[in-house]
N, C-alpha and C positions, 0 to 999 in steps of 0.2 A: 467531638467525636466527626462533624460536619468535615474537618479538613483532614482527616484520614481517612472519610470515606473517600473525597474528592481525590487523595492521592493515589489509593488501590485503583480508585475506577481510570486516573491517569496510567499507572504502570498497566492495567487491564489493558487499556486501549493500546499504548504504543507495541503491544504482543500483537495485536489483531492486522490480518492482512490489509493493507493498504490497497484502495481501488480508484480510479477516477470512471466515471460515467462518460460513457460515451454515447451520441446516437445509436450505434449497432448494440451497446452492451456494455459491462463492467469489464476494465481494465487493469492489472495488477499490476500495482508498484513498487514492489518490494520481492517479487519471483524473477528480478531480471540478471543474464548473465553479470558475472563480477566482473568481465573483462571488456562490459559494453560501454562505449564512448572513448573509450581508447584507440578502437579500430576504424574510428570516425578519420580520426587526420593522420596524413603520412607521416607527421613530425614528431607526433607527440609519443614518448613513450609509456608503457606502460609501470604500474609500481615495480611488477619485478624483470624490468631493463628492456621488455621486444618492443620490436613494432611491428604491429600486428599488421600492416597492409603491408610489408615486406616478405613476412610469411604465405599471406595469400597468394604472392607474386609467385613466390616459390612453389605453391600447390598447384600453381598451374600450368611450371614448368613440368612439373612430376605427371601430371595427364597428358601430356603431348607424346609424341612418337617417339623413338628410340632411335638414338646416335651416336654413334661412335666414333673414338678416332684413337690411331695408335702409332707409336714410330716403326721406322723400319732401320735398316741401315743405311739408305739412301735418301729418306724424307720420311714424310707421314703420309697415312692412309688415313681418308675421311670415307664415312658408308652412312648413309640414311635410309630408315624404313617411311617409306611413304603411304602405310596402310589406311586404306579410306572407308568408309562405312559403309558405301550404297557402290554396288555395279555402275551405276548411270553417272557418278562423274570422274571425267577424263585424268589420268594421273598423270599423263603430260603438264594439266595446269597447276600443279600443285609444289612449287617449291621448297623446299630445307636445305640446299645446296647450293651456294653461291662462291664466283669468281670475286676477290675487292681486289687482287691485282695482280702482277705479274707470277709472285711467289709468295701470292696468300688464298687459301678459301676458308671457307665459314659454314658449318652448318648448323642449326637452330632447332631447336624444341620448346614448345609452348604458344604463345598468339602468335597467329603468323602476320598481321598487320605490325603488329608492335617490333615484332623481325627485321618487317620490309625498310621499318624507318633506321632502326642498326646500322642495319647493311648500308643503305644509302649513304648513311654518315660517312660509315667506315672508307668507303666509296670515295667522298668528299678526301677526306682525311687524307686518304695515299696522292689522290691529285696536289695537293695542297703545298703538300711535302717536297714532291717532285716538281713544282713547279717554281716552291722557293728557292730549293736547296740542289736542283739538281739530278737528283738521287732519290731513290726508290726508299720508302719506309721502311725502319726496323720493326719487326715483327711484336718484338716487346713497347717500342713507343704506341705502335697502334691500340695494341690491345690496353694501354694506362690512360691511352687517348677516351676509349670506349668506354673504361670503367670510371673514369671521372664525371663522363657524359651522365651514365649511367646513375652513380651515387648524387650526385645533383637531385633528382630527381626522387629522393628519400628522406631528401632535408628540408625542403620549404613546400608551403600548402598551396594550393590551389593544383598542384599534379597528382598522379599515380607512379609508381614504378611501372618498370617496363617488365611486362609479365611472358619473359622470354631470357633462355640460357645458348651461351654462344659455345661452342668447341670453334676457337680458330686455331686453322694452321697453319707455317710457315716455313721457311728456310732463308738466310740472311746471314749476312759474313759471322754473325756471332753463333750461327748453328741452326740446329733444326728444333722446331719450337712443335710446342701441342698446349695450349688455353684451356683451361675452362672458366667464362664468366659466368657469375653468379645476378639475380636481380638487384643486391644491395647494392653494387660495384665492385665487390670483392673478385680479384681473380686467385686462381693457381697454374703450375705449370705440370704438365702430365708426363709420365712415358706412355702410359694409355687409357684412356677415361670414357666417360658415355653422360650423355644427359638424357632426360628424357622418362617416360614411365618404365621401361627396364633396365634405368641404370644399375640397380643392386646385384642383378643378376648377368647382368655383363663384367660389373669391376672383380664381381668371384671368380669368373670365368680368366680374363686377366692377369688376376693375382696367383694364379693356380698355371698358366701356361705361355704367358708373355714371357720374351727373353732378348737378349741384347743382340745387336746385327743378326735379325731375321731378315734375309730376304724380303724382294718385295711382293711376291706369290703367297711366300709363307704369311705373311702379314695380313694380305687379304685373307684369306684362309681362317686365319685364325680369328679377324675380323666378325665374319658372316660367320661361323660355328657360335660367338660370343654374342652376337645378333640374334642368332636363331634361337638360344637356349631364352632367352630372353620372352620371344615370342609364343603364341598357342597353335599358330599356324605355320607351317611352311613358306620358306622365302621363295621369292618370284621375281623376274626379271620386270616387272610390271610396276612393282612396289620398293625395288630397291636399286639405290645409286653409289654410285664407287668414284672417288677423285682420289688421286694421287699427286702429292706436290714433292718437285726436288730440286734440284739444280735449275733442271730444264726448263722450269715454272709448274706450272698448274695445267691438270688435264683431268678429265671426265672421259671415265671410259665409256666406250658404249657400248648398248644394248647388246650385242654379238659377243663381246669380251666378258660384260657382265655373265651373261649366261655360262659361258668357259670355266669361271669362278666358280659356279654354283653347281654346274656339274661335276665339278671334283667332289664337293662336299658328301655326293651321292655316291 
């Protein structure tokens, strides 16, 4: 009888919530999320094959401002939304678009400080290639080097993934290029793409409206329309930047030119 009663008590005890007593109260040990623990280490897979830290980095990108890129007949258009949360912030102090080499431009979405580290590294890679081989780096080679670097931060402990995504646009002997890179180190080539908070709306717009062999003006108009569809407010010259990459190199449009393109939309 004692043995049976003891077993019943053990079974009941095992079904009761377990707590630990802390200075300020009790904390349950049994009501913790099932994924807890697997998100602590960047190199630790969960039982269902997920890297939580990489997924968290992607969430950072999804919260970032929207960035648009699309190919046209002679090159690539890049458009960024530099929307700011306070009228006290000087818009020119916010950088989301960068010239990497004469023939390559990058836009970013996500953590600005992380993006700055990657931009600096990309510029160094271009300089090293030019000093070593006496020629500019191909766009695809730069993308692979950058993504190899990003992937290494998902494989080893003591670090975290970069919380930023990049649109890399360029033109070289191999053709016209537009790549999107992911915090995991993955990359894909696009005819037209976007990163950031409004990505889904922009992609939907491009899938319905993008065409081969568009002129530069038509591509800029389409990019601005797609960006506008992803935002709650209207576009203005204080928050929009446009860059064009062609065989003549990287060129960022001045405010007057940007205003003219915005006026054509109304």
